[in-house]
C-alpha positions as CSV (number, residue, x, y, z in Angstrom):
1,M,-27.8,-30.4,-144.9
2,I,-28.7,-32.6,-141.9
3,D,-25.6,-34.7,-142.4
4,L,-23.5,-31.7,-141.2
5,I,-24.6,-32.2,-137.6
6,S,-22.7,-34.2,-135.0
7,L,-23.9,-35.2,-131.5
8,Y,-21.9,-36.3,-128.5
9,H,-23.6,-38.3,-125.8
10,F,-22.1,-38.2,-122.2
11,P,-23.9,-40.6,-119.9
12,Q,-24.9,-39.9,-116.3
13,G,-21.8,-39.2,-114.2
14,A,-19.4,-38.7,-117.0
15,K,-17.2,-35.6,-116.9
16,T,-18.0,-33.0,-119.6
17,P,-16.0,-30.1,-120.9
18,D,-16.9,-26.5,-120.2
19,L,-18.4,-25.4,-123.5
20,N,-20.8,-22.7,-122.5
21,Q,-19.0,-20.0,-124.5
22,S,-19.2,-21.7,-127.9
23,D,-21.4,-22.3,-130.9
24,L,-22.5,-25.7,-129.6
25,F,-25.9,-26.6,-128.3
26,I,-25.9,-28.3,-124.9
27,L,-28.8,-30.3,-123.4
28,K,-28.4,-31.5,-119.8
29,T,-30.9,-34.0,-118.3
30,C,-30.8,-36.2,-115.2
31,Q,-29.5,-39.2,-117.3
32,R,-27.2,-37.6,-119.9
33,T,-25.6,-34.6,-121.4
34,L,-26.0,-34.1,-125.2
35,I,-23.7,-31.7,-127.1
36,L,-24.8,-30.8,-130.7
37,G,-22.7,-29.0,-133.2
38,L,-21.5,-29.0,-136.8
39,K,-18.8,-31.4,-137.9
40,Q,-16.5,-28.6,-138.9
41,S,-17.0,-26.6,-135.7
42,L,-13.7,-25.9,-134.0
43,S,-15.4,-26.1,-130.6
44,L,-16.6,-29.6,-131.5
45,K,-13.1,-30.6,-132.7
46,K,-11.6,-29.4,-129.4
47,M,-14.2,-31.5,-127.5
48,V,-13.2,-34.7,-129.4
49,H,-9.8,-34.5,-127.7
50,F,-11.5,-34.1,-124.3
51,S,-13.8,-37.0,-124.7
52,L,-12.7,-40.1,-122.9
53,H,-15.5,-42.4,-123.8
54,E,-14.9,-44.7,-126.8
55,D,-18.2,-44.2,-128.5
56,K,-18.0,-42.1,-131.7
57,P,-20.4,-39.2,-132.1
58,L,-23.8,-39.7,-133.8
59,E,-24.0,-37.9,-137.1
60,G,-26.6,-36.7,-139.5
61,I,-29.9,-38.6,-139.4
62,E,-28.8,-40.7,-136.4
63,A,-28.1,-37.6,-134.4
64,Y,-31.4,-36.0,-135.3
65,S,-33.3,-39.3,-134.4
66,F,-31.5,-39.7,-131.1
67,L,-32.3,-36.1,-130.1
68,L,-35.9,-36.4,-131.1
69,E,-36.4,-39.6,-129.1
70,T,-34.7,-38.0,-126.1
71,I,-36.9,-34.9,-126.2
72,C,-40.0,-37.0,-126.5
73,G,-39.0,-38.9,-123.4
74,L,-38.5,-42.3,-125.2
75,K,-34.8,-42.5,-124.0
76,S,-35.9,-41.8,-120.4
77,R,-36.3,-44.4,-117.7
78,L,-39.7,-42.7,-117.2
79,Q,-40.8,-43.2,-120.8
80,G,-42.8,-40.4,-122.4
81,E,-42.2,-38.0,-119.5
82,N,-42.5,-34.2,-120.1
83,E,-39.6,-32.9,-118.1
84,I,-37.0,-33.4,-120.8
85,A,-39.2,-31.5,-123.3
86,N,-39.2,-28.6,-120.8
87,Q,-35.4,-28.8,-120.4
88,F,-35.0,-28.7,-124.1
89,K,-37.2,-25.6,-124.4
90,N,-35.1,-23.9,-121.8
91,A,-31.8,-24.9,-123.3
92,F,-33.0,-23.7,-126.8
93,R,-34.2,-20.4,-125.3
94,N,-30.8,-19.9,-123.8
95,Y,-29.0,-20.9,-127.0
96,L,-31.1,-18.3,-128.9
97,K,-29.7,-15.6,-126.6
98,S,-26.1,-16.6,-127.3
99,S,-24.1,-14.3,-129.5
100,Q,-22.2,-17.3,-130.8
101,K,-25.3,-19.3,-131.9
102,N,-25.1,-21.0,-135.3
103,L,-28.0,-20.3,-137.6
104,F,-28.1,-23.7,-139.1
105,L,-28.3,-25.3,-135.7
106,V,-31.1,-22.9,-134.8
107,S,-33.0,-24.3,-137.8
108,V,-32.4,-27.9,-136.7
109,L,-33.5,-27.1,-133.2
110,E,-36.7,-25.4,-134.4
111,K,-37.6,-28.5,-136.3
112,L,-36.9,-30.7,-133.3
113,L,-39.1,-28.5,-131.2
114,K,-42.0,-28.8,-133.7
115,D,-41.6,-32.5,-134.4
116,S,-41.4,-33.4,-130.6
117,K,-44.5,-31.3,-129.9
118,D,-46.5,-33.0,-132.7
119,I,-45.4,-36.5,-131.5
120,K,-46.2,-35.9,-127.9
121,T,-49.6,-34.4,-128.8
122,D,-50.6,-37.1,-131.2
123,F,-49.2,-40.2,-129.4
124,L,-47.9,-39.5,-125.9
125,G,-50.4,-37.2,-124.3
126,E,-51.6,-39.5,-121.5
127,I,-48.2,-41.1,-121.0
128,G,-46.6,-37.7,-120.7
129,Q,-48.8,-37.0,-117.7
130,Q,-46.7,-39.6,-115.9
131,S,-44.0,-37.0,-115.0
132,Y,-41.8,-36.5,-112.0
133,S,-44.3,-34.0,-110.7
134,S,-47.3,-36.2,-111.1
135,I,-45.6,-39.2,-109.4
136,S,-44.4,-36.9,-106.6
137,K,-48.1,-35.9,-106.1
138,K,-49.2,-39.5,-105.9
139,I,-46.5,-40.2,-103.2
140,L,-47.7,-37.2,-101.2
141,L,-51.3,-38.3,-101.5
142,Q,-50.4,-41.8,-100.4
143,H,-48.0,-41.0,-97.6
144,A,-48.3,-37.4,-96.4
145,T,-50.4,-36.6,-93.4
146,S,-50.1,-32.8,-93.9
147,K,-51.2,-30.6,-96.7
148,S,-48.1,-28.3,-96.5
149,V,-45.2,-28.9,-99.0
150,L,-41.9,-27.1,-99.2
151,I,-40.2,-27.2,-102.7
152,T,-36.5,-26.4,-102.8
153,G,-35.1,-25.0,-106.0
154,T,-36.1,-22.6,-108.7
155,G,-35.8,-24.4,-112.0
156,A,-38.4,-25.8,-114.5
157,L,-39.2,-28.8,-112.2
158,C,-40.1,-26.4,-109.4
159,H,-42.6,-24.6,-111.7
160,S,-44.0,-28.0,-112.8
161,L,-44.5,-29.1,-109.2
162,I,-46.3,-25.9,-108.2
163,K,-48.7,-26.3,-111.1
164,V,-49.5,-29.9,-110.2
165,L,-49.6,-29.4,-106.4
166,K,-51.1,-26.0,-105.7
167,K,-54.7,-27.1,-105.9
168,K,-54.3,-29.8,-103.3
169,F,-51.5,-28.6,-101.1
170,D,-50.3,-25.4,-99.4
171,V,-47.0,-24.8,-101.3
172,T,-44.0,-22.9,-99.9
173,I,-40.7,-22.6,-101.8
174,S,-37.0,-22.0,-100.8
175,G,-33.9,-21.6,-102.8
176,R,-30.5,-20.0,-103.2
177,N,-31.4,-17.6,-106.0
178,E,-33.4,-14.9,-104.2
179,Q,-34.5,-13.1,-107.4
180,K,-35.9,-16.2,-108.9
181,I,-37.7,-17.1,-105.6
182,L,-39.4,-13.7,-105.7
183,E,-40.4,-14.1,-109.3
184,I,-42.0,-17.5,-108.6
185,C,-43.8,-16.2,-105.5
186,N,-45.3,-13.4,-107.5
187,L,-46.2,-15.7,-110.5
188,Y,-48.0,-18.4,-108.5
189,G,-48.9,-16.6,-105.2
190,V,-46.9,-19.0,-103.0
191,K,-45.0,-18.3,-99.9
192,Q,-41.2,-18.6,-99.3
193,I,-38.8,-19.6,-96.6
194,P,-35.4,-17.8,-96.9
195,W,-32.7,-20.3,-97.7
196,E,-30.7,-19.0,-94.8
197,E,-33.4,-20.0,-92.3
198,Q,-32.4,-23.7,-92.1
199,S,-34.1,-24.0,-88.8
200,S,-37.4,-23.3,-90.5
201,I,-36.7,-25.7,-93.4
202,V,-35.9,-28.5,-91.0
203,K,-39.3,-28.2,-89.4
204,S,-41.1,-28.7,-92.8
205,R,-43.1,-31.9,-92.8
206,N,-43.1,-32.5,-96.5
207,I,-40.1,-31.5,-98.6
208,I,-39.5,-32.0,-102.4
209,N,-36.0,-31.1,-103.5
210,T,-35.4,-30.2,-107.1
211,I,-31.8,-28.9,-106.7
212,G,-29.1,-30.9,-108.4
213,A,-25.5,-30.2,-107.5
214,E,-22.1,-31.8,-106.7
215,D,-22.3,-30.5,-103.1
216,I,-24.4,-32.1,-100.4
217,L,-27.1,-29.7,-99.2
218,F,-29.0,-32.0,-96.9
219,N,-26.6,-34.1,-94.9
220,N,-27.1,-36.7,-92.3
221,S,-27.1,-34.1,-89.5
222,F,-30.0,-32.3,-91.3
223,F,-32.0,-35.5,-91.6
224,K,-31.5,-36.4,-87.9
225,K,-32.9,-33.0,-86.9
226,W,-35.7,-33.2,-89.5
227,H,-36.7,-36.7,-88.6
228,S,-36.6,-36.1,-84.8
229,E,-38.6,-32.8,-84.9
230,T,-41.6,-33.2,-82.6
231,I,-44.9,-33.5,-84.5
232,E,-48.3,-35.0,-83.7
233,P,-48.0,-38.8,-83.0
234,S,-50.3,-39.6,-86.0
235,S,-48.3,-37.4,-88.4
236,K,-45.5,-38.4,-90.7
237,K,-42.7,-36.5,-92.5
238,L,-41.8,-37.0,-96.1
239,F,-38.8,-36.1,-98.3
240,I,-38.7,-36.5,-102.1
241,D,-35.3,-35.9,-103.7
242,L,-35.6,-35.2,-107.5
243,G,-32.2,-33.5,-107.8
244,H,-29.5,-34.8,-110.0
245,P,-26.8,-35.1,-109.0
246,S,-28.4,-35.9,-105.6
247,V,-27.7,-33.4,-102.9
248,I,-28.8,-35.6,-99.9
249,D,-26.7,-37.8,-97.7
250,T,-28.7,-40.1,-95.4
251,E,-29.2,-43.8,-94.8
252,L,-33.0,-43.2,-94.6
253,T,-34.9,-44.9,-97.4
254,S,-38.5,-45.0,-98.8
255,E,-39.4,-47.1,-95.7
256,N,-38.7,-43.9,-93.7
257,N,-40.5,-41.8,-96.2
258,V,-37.3,-40.5,-97.9
259,F,-37.8,-41.1,-101.7
260,R,-35.0,-40.8,-104.3
261,L,-35.1,-40.7,-108.1
262,D,-34.8,-44.5,-108.3
263,D,-38.0,-44.7,-106.3
264,I,-39.7,-42.4,-108.8
265,F,-38.4,-44.4,-111.7
266,K,-39.7,-47.7,-110.2
267,R,-43.2,-46.2,-109.8
268,G,-43.2,-44.9,-113.4
269,T,-41.9,-48.0,-115.2
270,F,-45.2,-49.8,-115.3
271,L,-46.6,-49.8,-118.8
272,N,-49.8,-51.5,-119.8
273,D,-50.5,-52.8,-123.3
274,E,-52.2,-49.6,-124.4
275,K,-49.2,-47.4,-123.3
276,T,-46.8,-49.8,-124.9
277,L,-48.7,-49.6,-128.2
278,K,-48.7,-45.8,-128.0
279,I,-44.9,-45.7,-127.5
280,E,-44.4,-48.1,-130.5
281,K,-46.6,-45.8,-132.7
282,A,-44.6,-42.8,-131.5
283,Q,-41.4,-44.6,-132.5
284,K,-42.7,-45.4,-136.0
285,E,-43.7,-41.7,-136.4
286,I,-40.3,-40.6,-135.3
287,N,-38.7,-42.9,-138.0
288,R,-41.0,-41.4,-140.6
289,I,-40.3,-37.8,-139.6
290,V,-36.6,-38.3,-139.5
291,E,-36.6,-39.7,-143.0
292,K,-38.7,-36.7,-144.1
293,R,-36.3,-34.3,-142.4
294,F,-33.3,-35.9,-144.1
295,Y,-34.7,-35.2,-147.6
296,S,-36.0,-31.8,-146.7
297,F,-32.7,-30.7,-145.3
298,S,-30.9,-32.2,-148.3
299,Y,-32.8,-30.3,-150.9
300,N,-34.2,-27.2,-149.2
301,Y,-31.5,-25.0,-147.9
302,P,-32.5,-23.5,-144.5
303,F,-32.6,-19.8,-143.8
304,G,-29.3,-18.2,-143.0
305,W,-27.4,-20.7,-145.1
306,E,-25.2,-18.0,-146.6
307,E,-24.3,-16.9,-143.1
308,L,-23.1,-20.3,-141.9
309,H,-19.8,-20.1,-140.1
310,F,-17.6,-22.8,-138.7
311,A,-15.7,-20.9,-136.0
């Protein structure tokens, strides 16, 4: 039954426990980390002692509703954006590969996947186009004087950017995972700069970083070299940092063509009356679906019920 589930919400910057080897489902976004489990799970009980924030976990119908709103992008500063849906799909795919996955949670996640897809298709299609990738493209079109773009990183956001940019720009990629770099190059027919060749990276006119990490990868020294590299007088350089946590350390700002996530959010927060109405309709549909799921989970036992375990 849906009232068996429990959801912990860790906001941006909060320390989270290492729970990769457990029966819990973990969704990490640039604004939060969500940890979903069954109330009786020993892994979840251990996490309760770790948690330092005062908020109690969301349970049952409230947990399902919060997850669905998050996946649909309604909890994001960029309302309706698609990146979180992609992050959820990847997290779900990895969870299915886990030997410790819980079959009841799999059933819950399958329904979340279906419900979020239906809501985004029926209500948030045009709003969803307002993604990190699409806003990055607009910034490039407005400020870049070169059609070459270097994307750093190999995650879902890198794939999204390539799809959005490759028709208008000459895309090159670079990253620390050589195997994934080769796979992306073969998949999209793009070129690469080996991560070790920092001297080549620093010469790139337009860079979009998608890597998020605790370590600084582009420090002040890098930006001084990057900014001072000789190019044509009429040409400008541009750097967009989409990584979370941010891996750049520089005093340069959007006035110097260095854009951060906050700049992306500011450009995506404008909502006209039509978009606001669509979001309101999507929220009403979520409320209706959540109520339906509550009763369906209550009276229709999901597959694998007899195999539920609370280890």
